[in-house]
N, CA, C, O and CB atoms as a CASP TS submission, in Angstrom:
PFRMAT TS
TARGET T0000
AUTHOR 0000-0000-0000
METHOD Language model
MODEL 1
PARENT N/A
ATOM      1  N   UNK     1     111.405-100.485 -39.303  1.00  0.00           N
ATOM      2  CA  UNK     1     111.388-102.344 -39.210  1.00  0.00           C
ATOM      3  C   UNK     1     111.325-102.073 -37.543  1.00  0.00           C
ATOM      4  O   UNK     1     111.470-101.064 -36.854  1.00  0.00           O
ATOM      5  CB  UNK     1     113.232-103.559 -39.987  1.00  0.00           C
ATOM      6  N   UNK     2     111.114-103.104 -37.330  1.00  0.00           N
ATOM      7  CA  UNK     2     110.757-103.622 -35.898  1.00  0.00           C
ATOM      8  C   UNK     2     111.433-104.815 -35.538  1.00  0.00           C
ATOM      9  O   UNK     2     111.614-105.832 -36.207  1.00  0.00           O
ATOM     10  CB  UNK     2     109.301-103.910 -35.732  1.00  0.00           C
ATOM     11  N   UNK     3     111.693-104.607 -34.669  1.00  0.00           N
ATOM     12  CA  UNK     3     112.365-105.752 -33.759  1.00  0.00           C
ATOM     13  C   UNK     3     111.181-107.143 -33.280  1.00  0.00           C
ATOM     14  O   UNK     3     110.191-107.067 -32.553  1.00  0.00           O
ATOM     15  CB  UNK     3     112.969-104.837 -32.168  1.00  0.00           C
ATOM     16  N   UNK     4     111.716-108.271 -33.958  1.00  0.00           N
ATOM     17  CA  UNK     4     110.609-109.302 -33.973  1.00  0.00           C
ATOM     18  C   UNK     4     110.868-109.982 -32.474  1.00  0.00           C
ATOM     19  O   UNK     4     112.065-110.179 -32.261  1.00  0.00           O
ATOM     20  CB  UNK     4     110.748-110.486 -35.388  1.00  0.00           C
ATOM     21  N   UNK     5     110.178-110.287 -31.642  1.00  0.00           N
ATOM     22  CA  UNK     5     110.194-110.763 -30.401  1.00  0.00           C
ATOM     23  C   UNK     5     110.374-112.626 -30.643  1.00  0.00           C
ATOM     24  O   UNK     5     109.574-113.244 -31.346  1.00  0.00           O
ATOM     25  CB  UNK     5     108.691-110.158 -29.597  1.00  0.00           C
ATOM     26  N   UNK     6     111.163-113.082 -30.162  1.00  0.00           N
ATOM     27  CA  UNK     6     111.523-114.493 -30.031  1.00  0.00           C
ATOM     28  C   UNK     6     110.072-114.895 -29.464  1.00  0.00           C
ATOM     29  O   UNK     6     109.462-114.171 -28.677  1.00  0.00           O
ATOM     30  CB  UNK     6     112.948-114.847 -28.986  1.00  0.00           C
ATOM     31  N   UNK     7     109.524-116.269 -30.001  1.00  0.00           N
ATOM     32  CA  UNK     7     108.226-116.794 -29.089  1.00  0.00           C
ATOM     33  C   UNK     7     109.053-117.652 -28.034  1.00  0.00           C
ATOM     34  O   UNK     7     110.228-117.806 -28.368  1.00  0.00           O
ATOM     35  CB  UNK     7     106.908-117.867 -30.043  1.00  0.00           C
ATOM     36  N   UNK     8     108.665-118.275 -26.763  1.00  0.00           N
ATOM     37  CA  UNK     8     109.502-119.024 -25.997  1.00  0.00           C
ATOM     38  C   UNK     8     109.904-119.984 -26.653  1.00  0.00           C
ATOM     39  O   UNK     8     111.032-120.465 -26.752  1.00  0.00           O
ATOM     40  CB  UNK     8     109.045-119.429 -24.914  1.00  0.00           C
ATOM     41  N   UNK     9     108.397-120.421 -27.369  1.00  0.00           N
ATOM     42  CA  UNK     9     108.667-121.757 -27.818  1.00  0.00           C
ATOM     43  C   UNK     9     110.073-122.211 -28.949  1.00  0.00           C
ATOM     44  O   UNK     9     110.789-123.213 -28.979  1.00  0.00           O
ATOM     45  CB  UNK     9     107.298-122.080 -28.484  1.00  0.00           C
ATOM     46  N   UNK    10     110.047-121.312 -29.559  1.00  0.00           N
ATOM     47  CA  UNK    10     110.932-120.869 -30.889  1.00  0.00           C
ATOM     48  C   UNK    10     112.149-120.669 -30.550  1.00  0.00           C
ATOM     49  O   UNK    10     112.389-120.090 -29.491  1.00  0.00           O
ATOM     50  CB  UNK    10     110.534-119.606 -31.617  1.00  0.00           C
ATOM     51  N   UNK    11     113.016-121.045 -31.261  1.00  0.00           N
ATOM     52  CA  UNK    11     114.478-120.676 -31.367  1.00  0.00           C
ATOM     53  C   UNK    11     115.149-120.103 -32.879  1.00  0.00           C
ATOM     54  O   UNK    11     115.734-120.790 -33.717  1.00  0.00           O
ATOM     55  CB  UNK    11     115.235-122.024 -30.953  1.00  0.00           C
ATOM     56  N   UNK    12     114.908-118.864 -32.923  1.00  0.00           N
ATOM     57  CA  UNK    12     115.417-118.188 -33.905  1.00  0.00           C
ATOM     58  C   UNK    12     117.078-118.498 -34.575  1.00  0.00           C
ATOM     59  O   UNK    12     117.567-118.270 -35.681  1.00  0.00           O
ATOM     60  CB  UNK    12     115.250-116.885 -33.355  1.00  0.00           C
ATOM     61  N   UNK    13     117.468-118.943 -33.672  1.00  0.00           N
ATOM     62  CA  UNK    13     119.037-119.208 -34.302  1.00  0.00           C
ATOM     63  C   UNK    13     119.399-120.348 -34.840  1.00  0.00           C
ATOM     64  O   UNK    13     118.933-121.409 -34.425  1.00  0.00           O
ATOM     65  CB  UNK    13     120.067-119.101 -33.384  1.00  0.00           C
ATOM     66  N   UNK    14     120.301-120.287 -35.861  1.00  0.00           N
ATOM     67  CA  UNK    14     120.143-121.125 -36.664  1.00  0.00           C
ATOM     68  C   UNK    14     121.514-121.770 -36.827  1.00  0.00           C
ATOM     69  O   UNK    14     122.437-121.009 -37.119  1.00  0.00           O
ATOM     70  CB  UNK    14     119.534-120.596 -37.760  1.00  0.00           C
ATOM     71  N   UNK    15     121.770-123.037 -36.683  1.00  0.00           N
ATOM     72  CA  UNK    15     123.051-123.793 -37.143  1.00  0.00           C
ATOM     73  C   UNK    15     123.017-124.445 -37.974  1.00  0.00           C
ATOM     74  O   UNK    15     122.490-125.555 -37.894  1.00  0.00           O
ATOM     75  CB  UNK    15     123.604-124.500 -36.454  1.00  0.00           C
ATOM     76  N   UNK    16     123.704-123.872 -39.339  1.00  0.00           N
ATOM     77  CA  UNK    16     123.520-124.857 -40.857  1.00  0.00           C
ATOM     78  C   UNK    16     125.008-125.768 -40.631  1.00  0.00           C
ATOM     79  O   UNK    16     125.916-125.497 -39.845  1.00  0.00           O
ATOM     80  CB  UNK    16     123.546-123.631 -42.794  1.00  0.00           C
ATOM     81  N   UNK    17     124.942-126.638 -41.354  1.00  0.00           N
ATOM     82  CA  UNK    17     126.116-127.174 -41.912  1.00  0.00           C
ATOM     83  C   UNK    17     126.578-126.570 -43.163  1.00  0.00           C
ATOM     84  O   UNK    17     125.767-125.898 -43.802  1.00  0.00           O
ATOM     85  CB  UNK    17     125.945-128.512 -42.109  1.00  0.00           C
ATOM     86  N   UNK    18     127.873-126.731 -43.635  1.00  0.00           N
ATOM     87  CA  UNK    18     127.982-125.955 -44.823  1.00  0.00           C
ATOM     88  C   UNK    18     127.723-126.916 -45.901  1.00  0.00           C
ATOM     89  O   UNK    18     127.712-128.110 -45.600  1.00  0.00           O
ATOM     90  CB  UNK    18     129.336-125.242 -44.971  1.00  0.00           C
ATOM     91  N   UNK    19     127.530-126.588 -47.025  1.00  0.00           N
ATOM     92  CA  UNK    19     126.931-127.367 -48.119  1.00  0.00           C
ATOM     93  C   UNK    19     128.122-127.883 -48.707  1.00  0.00           C
ATOM     94  O   UNK    19     129.230-127.385 -48.905  1.00  0.00           O
ATOM     95  CB  UNK    19     126.008-126.565 -49.144  1.00  0.00           C
ATOM     96  N   UNK    20     127.506-129.270 -48.993  1.00  0.00           N
ATOM     97  CA  UNK    20     128.434-129.924 -49.940  1.00  0.00           C
ATOM     98  C   UNK    20     128.807-129.502 -51.335  1.00  0.00           C
ATOM     99  O   UNK    20     128.046-128.616 -51.724  1.00  0.00           O
ATOM    100  CB  UNK    20     127.995-131.072 -50.094  1.00  0.00           C
ATOM    101  N   UNK    21     129.794-129.863 -52.291  1.00  0.00           N
ATOM    102  CA  UNK    21     130.290-129.735 -53.395  1.00  0.00           C
ATOM    103  C   UNK    21     129.083-130.072 -54.558  1.00  0.00           C
ATOM    104  O   UNK    21     128.768-129.327 -55.486  1.00  0.00           O
ATOM    105  CB  UNK    21     131.528-130.593 -53.386  1.00  0.00           C
ATOM    106  N   UNK    22     128.683-130.989 -54.340  1.00  0.00           N
ATOM    107  CA  UNK    22     127.356-131.561 -55.066  1.00  0.00           C
ATOM    108  C   UNK    22     126.125-130.285 -54.916  1.00  0.00           C
ATOM    109  O   UNK    22     125.596-129.851 -55.939  1.00  0.00           O
ATOM    110  CB  UNK    22     126.778-133.213 -54.162  1.00  0.00           C
ATOM    111  N   UNK    23     125.757-129.769 -53.593  1.00  0.00           N
ATOM    112  CA  UNK    23     124.637-129.076 -53.126  1.00  0.00           C
ATOM    113  C   UNK    23     124.702-127.724 -53.785  1.00  0.00           C
ATOM    114  O   UNK    23     123.780-127.045 -54.239  1.00  0.00           O
ATOM    115  CB  UNK    23     124.600-129.002 -51.596  1.00  0.00           C
ATOM    116  N   UNK    24     126.340-127.416 -53.724  1.00  0.00           N
ATOM    117  CA  UNK    24     126.684-126.089 -54.529  1.00  0.00           C
ATOM    118  C   UNK    24     126.405-125.694 -55.506  1.00  0.00           C
ATOM    119  O   UNK    24     125.947-124.586 -55.785  1.00  0.00           O
ATOM    120  CB  UNK    24     127.601-125.875 -54.754  1.00  0.00           C
ATOM    121  N   UNK    25     126.827-127.202 -56.644  1.00  0.00           N
ATOM    122  CA  UNK    25     126.809-127.141 -58.200  1.00  0.00           C
ATOM    123  C   UNK    25     124.932-126.955 -58.240  1.00  0.00           C
ATOM    124  O   UNK    25     124.293-126.181 -58.952  1.00  0.00           O
ATOM    125  CB  UNK    25     127.645-128.909 -59.127  1.00  0.00           C
ATOM    126  N   UNK    26     124.498-127.768 -57.408  1.00  0.00           N
ATOM    127  CA  UNK    26     123.021-127.607 -57.904  1.00  0.00           C
ATOM    128  C   UNK    26     122.275-126.099 -57.716  1.00  0.00           C
ATOM    129  O   UNK    26     121.586-125.556 -58.579  1.00  0.00           O
ATOM    130  CB  UNK    26     122.131-128.709 -57.060  1.00  0.00           C
ATOM    131  N   UNK    27     122.559-125.600 -56.482  1.00  0.00           N
ATOM    132  CA  UNK    27     122.459-124.178 -56.175  1.00  0.00           C
ATOM    133  C   UNK    27     122.711-123.356 -56.958  1.00  0.00           C
ATOM    134  O   UNK    27     122.032-122.344 -57.135  1.00  0.00           O
ATOM    135  CB  UNK    27     123.063-123.813 -55.321  1.00  0.00           C
ATOM    136  N   UNK    28     123.862-123.689 -57.638  1.00  0.00           N
ATOM    137  CA  UNK    28     124.495-122.583 -58.826  1.00  0.00           C
ATOM    138  C   UNK    28     123.495-122.552 -60.206  1.00  0.00           C
ATOM    139  O   UNK    28     123.010-121.615 -60.841  1.00  0.00           O
ATOM    140  CB  UNK    28     126.262-123.173 -59.411  1.00  0.00           C
ATOM    141  N   UNK    29     123.431-123.851 -60.341  1.00  0.00           N
ATOM    142  CA  UNK    29     122.399-123.973 -61.619  1.00  0.00           C
ATOM    143  C   UNK    29     121.251-123.345 -61.465  1.00  0.00           C
ATOM    144  O   UNK    29     120.751-122.743 -62.415  1.00  0.00           O
ATOM    145  CB  UNK    29     121.976-125.329 -61.970  1.00  0.00           C
ATOM    146  N   UNK    30     120.784-123.381 -60.504  1.00  0.00           N
ATOM    147  CA  UNK    30     119.017-123.230 -59.874  1.00  0.00           C
ATOM    148  C   UNK    30     119.198-121.817 -60.379  1.00  0.00           C
ATOM    149  O   UNK    30     118.514-121.422 -61.323  1.00  0.00           O
ATOM    150  CB  UNK    30     118.478-123.454 -57.771  1.00  0.00           C
ATOM    151  N   UNK    31     120.502-120.677 -59.519  1.00  0.00           N
ATOM    152  CA  UNK    31     120.008-119.173 -59.650  1.00  0.00           C
ATOM    153  C   UNK    31     120.536-118.869 -60.996  1.00  0.00           C
ATOM    154  O   UNK    31     120.123-117.811 -61.469  1.00  0.00           O
ATOM    155  CB  UNK    31     120.598-118.054 -58.445  1.00  0.00           C
ATOM    156  N   UNK    32     121.520-119.692 -61.866  1.00  0.00           N
ATOM    157  CA  UNK    32     121.317-119.168 -63.080  1.00  0.00           C
ATOM    158  C   UNK    32     120.661-119.006 -64.110  1.00  0.00           C
ATOM    159  O   UNK    32     120.881-118.344 -65.124  1.00  0.00           O
ATOM    160  CB  UNK    32     121.757-119.300 -63.394  1.00  0.00           C
ATOM    161  N   UNK    33     119.382-119.997 -63.633  1.00  0.00           N
ATOM    162  CA  UNK    33     118.278-120.503 -64.248  1.00  0.00           C
ATOM    163  C   UNK    33     117.104-119.263 -64.116  1.00  0.00           C
ATOM    164  O   UNK    33     116.425-118.826 -65.045  1.00  0.00           O
ATOM    165  CB  UNK    33     117.880-121.967 -63.524  1.00  0.00           C
ATOM    166  N   UNK    34     117.072-118.883 -62.875  1.00  0.00           N
ATOM    167  CA  UNK    34     116.069-117.507 -62.111  1.00  0.00           C
ATOM    168  C   UNK    34     116.895-116.573 -62.866  1.00  0.00           C
ATOM    169  O   UNK    34     116.465-116.189 -63.954  1.00  0.00           O
ATOM    170  CB  UNK    34     116.073-117.157 -60.061  1.00  0.00           C
ATOM    171  N   UNK    35     117.888-116.204 -62.492  1.00  0.00           N
ATOM    172  CA  UNK    35     118.548-114.943 -63.241  1.00  0.00           C
ATOM    173  C   UNK    35     118.399-114.606 -64.807  1.00  0.00           C
ATOM    174  O   UNK    35     118.157-113.513 -65.320  1.00  0.00           O
ATOM    175  CB  UNK    35     120.007-115.076 -63.059  1.00  0.00           C
ATOM    176  N   UNK    36     118.592-115.740 -65.365  1.00  0.00           N
ATOM    177  CA  UNK    36     118.161-115.821 -67.212  1.00  0.00           C
ATOM    178  C   UNK    36     116.756-115.628 -67.107  1.00  0.00           C
ATOM    179  O   UNK    36     116.201-115.273 -68.147  1.00  0.00           O
ATOM    180  CB  UNK    36     118.474-117.509 -68.203  1.00  0.00           C
ATOM    181  N   UNK    37     116.052-115.778 -66.095  1.00  0.00           N
ATOM    182  CA  UNK    37     114.262-115.996 -66.677  1.00  0.00           C
ATOM    183  C   UNK    37     114.017-114.600 -66.191  1.00  0.00           C
ATOM    184  O   UNK    37     113.182-114.060 -66.917  1.00  0.00           O
ATOM    185  CB  UNK    37     112.966-117.464 -65.782  1.00  0.00           C
ATOM    186  N   UNK    38     114.538-113.632 -65.001  1.00  0.00           N
ATOM    187  CA  UNK    38     114.502-112.444 -64.361  1.00  0.00           C
ATOM    188  C   UNK    38     114.834-111.359 -66.010  1.00  0.00           C
ATOM    189  O   UNK    38     114.116-110.527 -66.564  1.00  0.00           O
ATOM    190  CB  UNK    38     115.848-112.445 -62.853  1.00  0.00           C
ATOM    191  N   UNK    39     116.089-111.828 -66.320  1.00  0.00           N
ATOM    192  CA  UNK    39     116.845-110.844 -67.472  1.00  0.00           C
ATOM    193  C   UNK    39     115.666-110.808 -68.792  1.00  0.00           C
ATOM    194  O   UNK    39     115.562-109.879 -69.593  1.00  0.00           O
ATOM    195  CB  UNK    39     118.644-111.679 -68.105  1.00  0.00           C
ATOM    196  N   UNK    40     114.934-111.908 -68.781  1.00  0.00           N
ATOM    197  CA  UNK    40     114.312-112.129 -70.018  1.00  0.00           C
ATOM    198  C   UNK    40     112.874-111.049 -69.931  1.00  0.00           C
ATOM    199  O   UNK    40     112.332-110.350 -70.788  1.00  0.00           O
ATOM    200  CB  UNK    40     113.969-113.907 -70.191  1.00  0.00           C
ATOM    201  N   UNK    41     112.519-111.345 -68.196  1.00  0.00           N
ATOM    202  CA  UNK    41     111.135-110.228 -68.150  1.00  0.00           C
ATOM    203  C   UNK    41     111.576-108.928 -67.701  1.00  0.00           C
ATOM    204  O   UNK    41     110.901-107.900 -67.764  1.00  0.00           O
ATOM    205  CB  UNK    41     109.855-110.670 -67.031  1.00  0.00           C
ATOM    206  N   UNK    42     112.894-109.046 -67.189  1.00  0.00           N
ATOM    207  CA  UNK    42     112.739-107.243 -67.733  1.00  0.00           C
ATOM    208  C   UNK    42     113.040-107.020 -68.809  1.00  0.00           C
ATOM    209  O   UNK    42     112.686-105.883 -69.124  1.00  0.00           O
ATOM    210  CB  UNK    42     113.549-106.147 -67.124  1.00  0.00           C
ATOM    211  N   UNK    43     113.666-107.676 -69.782  1.00  0.00           N
ATOM    212  CA  UNK    43     114.142-106.495 -71.288  1.00  0.00           C
ATOM    213  C   UNK    43     112.498-106.681 -71.822  1.00  0.00           C
ATOM    214  O   UNK    43     112.071-105.857 -72.630  1.00  0.00           O
ATOM    215  CB  UNK    43     115.831-107.314 -72.934  1.00  0.00           C
ATOM    216  N   UNK    44     111.576-107.826 -71.323  1.00  0.00           N
ATOM    217  CA  UNK    44     109.982-107.565 -72.295  1.00  0.00           C
ATOM    218  C   UNK    44     109.371-106.389 -71.632  1.00  0.00           C
ATOM    219  O   UNK    44     108.578-105.752 -72.326  1.00  0.00           O
ATOM    220  CB  UNK    44     108.641-109.013 -72.207  1.00  0.00           C
ATOM    221  N   UNK    45     109.594-105.964 -70.376  1.00  0.00           N
ATOM    222  CA  UNK    45     109.294-104.972 -70.035  1.00  0.00           C
ATOM    223  C   UNK    45     109.564-103.546 -70.465  1.00  0.00           C
ATOM    224  O   UNK    45     108.779-102.604 -70.578  1.00  0.00           O
ATOM    225  CB  UNK    45     109.510-105.158 -69.204  1.00  0.00           C
ATOM    226  N   UNK    46     110.807-103.615 -70.668  1.00  0.00           N
ATOM    227  CA  UNK    46     111.740-102.692 -71.039  1.00  0.00           C
ATOM    228  C   UNK    46     111.035-102.527 -72.447  1.00  0.00           C
ATOM    229  O   UNK    46     110.916-101.320 -72.660  1.00  0.00           O
ATOM    230  CB  UNK    46     113.372-103.175 -70.957  1.00  0.00           C
ATOM    231  N   UNK    47     110.608-103.154 -73.316  1.00  0.00           N
ATOM    232  CA  UNK    47     110.494-103.049 -74.748  1.00  0.00           C
ATOM    233  C   UNK    47     108.784-102.778 -74.753  1.00  0.00           C
ATOM    234  O   UNK    47     108.346-102.222 -75.760  1.00  0.00           O
ATOM    235  CB  UNK    47     111.128-104.561 -75.645  1.00  0.00           C
ATOM    236  N   UNK    48     107.774-103.163 -73.632  1.00  0.00           N
ATOM    237  CA  UNK    48     106.374-102.972 -73.661  1.00  0.00           C
ATOM    238  C   UNK    48     106.355-101.204 -73.376  1.00  0.00           C
ATOM    239  O   UNK    48     105.604-100.463 -74.010  1.00  0.00           O
ATOM    240  CB  UNK    48     105.527-104.052 -72.391  1.00  0.00           C
ATOM    241  N   UNK    49     107.145-100.797 -72.505  1.00  0.00           N
ATOM    242  CA  UNK    49     107.635 -99.759 -71.749  1.00  0.00           C
ATOM    243  C   UNK    49     107.957 -98.772 -73.124  1.00  0.00           C
ATOM    244  O   UNK    49     107.433 -97.663 -73.223  1.00  0.00           O
ATOM    245  CB  UNK    49     109.006-100.237 -70.664  1.00  0.00           C
ATOM    246  N   UNK    50     108.602 -99.153 -73.848  1.00  0.00           N
ATOM    247  CA  UNK    50     108.915 -97.990 -74.925  1.00  0.00           C
ATOM    248  C   UNK    50     107.880 -98.183 -76.054  1.00  0.00           C
ATOM    249  O   UNK    50     107.903 -97.354 -76.964  1.00  0.00           O
ATOM    250  CB  UNK    50     110.538 -98.080 -75.591  1.00  0.00           C
ATOM    251  N   UNK    51     106.801 -99.375 -76.110  1.00  0.00           N
ATOM    252  CA  UNK    51     106.188 -99.032 -77.141  1.00  0.00           C
ATOM    253  C   UNK    51     104.703 -98.375 -76.533  1.00  0.00           C
ATOM    254  O   UNK    51     103.740 -98.246 -77.289  1.00  0.00           O
ATOM    255  CB  UNK    51     106.125-100.302 -78.117  1.00  0.00           C
ATOM    256  N   UNK    52     104.651 -98.058 -75.378  1.00  0.00           N
ATOM    257  CA  UNK    52     103.501 -97.335 -74.781  1.00  0.00           C
ATOM    258  C   UNK    52     103.691 -96.041 -74.871  1.00  0.00           C
ATOM    259  O   UNK    52     102.812 -95.181 -74.945  1.00  0.00           O
ATOM    260  CB  UNK    52     103.235 -97.629 -73.444  1.00  0.00           C
ATOM    261  N   UNK    53     105.153 -95.849 -74.866  1.00  0.00           N
ATOM    262  CA  UNK    53     105.579 -94.666 -74.858  1.00  0.00           C
ATOM    263  C   UNK    53     104.948 -93.751 -75.871  1.00  0.00           C
ATOM    264  O   UNK    53     104.135 -92.828 -75.815  1.00  0.00           O
ATOM    265  CB  UNK    53     106.865 -94.737 -74.967  1.00  0.00           C
ATOM    266  N   UNK    54     105.624 -94.350 -76.811  1.00  0.00           N
ATOM    267  CA  UNK    54     105.262 -93.771 -78.562  1.00  0.00           C
ATOM    268  C   UNK    54     103.671 -93.379 -79.098  1.00  0.00           C
ATOM    269  O   UNK    54     103.485 -93.004 -80.256  1.00  0.00           O
ATOM    270  CB  UNK    54     105.698 -95.164 -79.720  1.00  0.00           C
TER
END
């Protein structure tokens, strides 16, 4: 992995504000939905791999 040089016109340092409670709740909902989608797709892949190995 290489070190990225910072262009003169761009500052990579980020100063963000803490998230509000509403933003955290919304983010957690989105993450739970994505985790469920990923779990479903992984289980489908396992099923297809088992079928192919037969």
